[in-house]
N, C-alpha and C positions, 0 to 999 in steps of 0.2 A: 516075560509072561508067557506061557504056554497055551496052547488052546485049550487046556482041561481048567485053566485059572482064571478066574472073572476076576471084576473089579465093581465096585458100587460106587457111582459117581452121584453125589447129592448137586441138583439144578434147583436153584430156586426162581421160580417163575414169578414174573411179575405180571397183572392183567393189563392190556395198552385196549385203548379206544381209538379208531378213526375218527379224527375232528369232522366235523360237520359245519359247513358255514364257513368255514375259514380258509383263506387264501394266505401264501407267503408273498410277503411285499419286503420292498429295499428299506431301509432305515430314511425316516423322511429327511428331504434335501431342501435347503433355501433358496430361491431362485428369484431375485428381486423381491427380498421380503416376502415373499409368499412360500407355504409349503406343500411340496409335491412327493408324492410317493410312485414306487414304479412295480408294476405286477406282471409276470412272466404271462403270455397268452400262446402256448405252444402251437395251437391247431388255428391259429390269426384270429381272422374275423369270426370265427366259429367261438373260439374261447373269449373273444371281446363282447360277443353277444350275451354271454350267459353272467356278465358281471357288471355291464356298463351302465344299469337301473339301481345299482346295489351304492349303498354307503359303508365304505369300509371305515372301523374303527381301529387306531392306532394309537396307543398310550392316552386314550382317553378323549381323542380329537377325533373329527370325522372327516372322511375325504370323499369326493365326489368325482365320478369320472368326467376326464376333461379330453381326452383323443387318446391315439394309438398310434406308435411307429411300427409301420409293418415291415421294415426292414429288419428291426430288431425284435420284431414280436414282443412289445412292451407294451402295455396299458399304461396311460399316464391318468391320476386322479390329485386332486388338489383340496388342502386344508379349506373348509366351508368359510371360517372367520365369522361363524355365527356363536351370539350369546344368546342363551335362552336363560330367564329368570322371570320372577314375580314381581311386579309392580304392584306395591301398597299404597294406598292413597291414607291419609291419617286424617 
């Protein structure tokens, strides 16, 4: 290709959006029959404070904050094990 030649390159663009209210978690793991997930908290306690009062849904299961490991910078969330339903009387 010389300086006077040019090529037209077709680039197909796809629109993307930044997810809001989403966080990356580990695959749920079972410890003593309870399900837990871990969330990276890179800024330590400052990151934990932002998510500790949140419920995180993974695969239609709700997880609530249980604590954090400051050595590994992870927050731990435990499956709530709550069943919500409607009770009908006949």
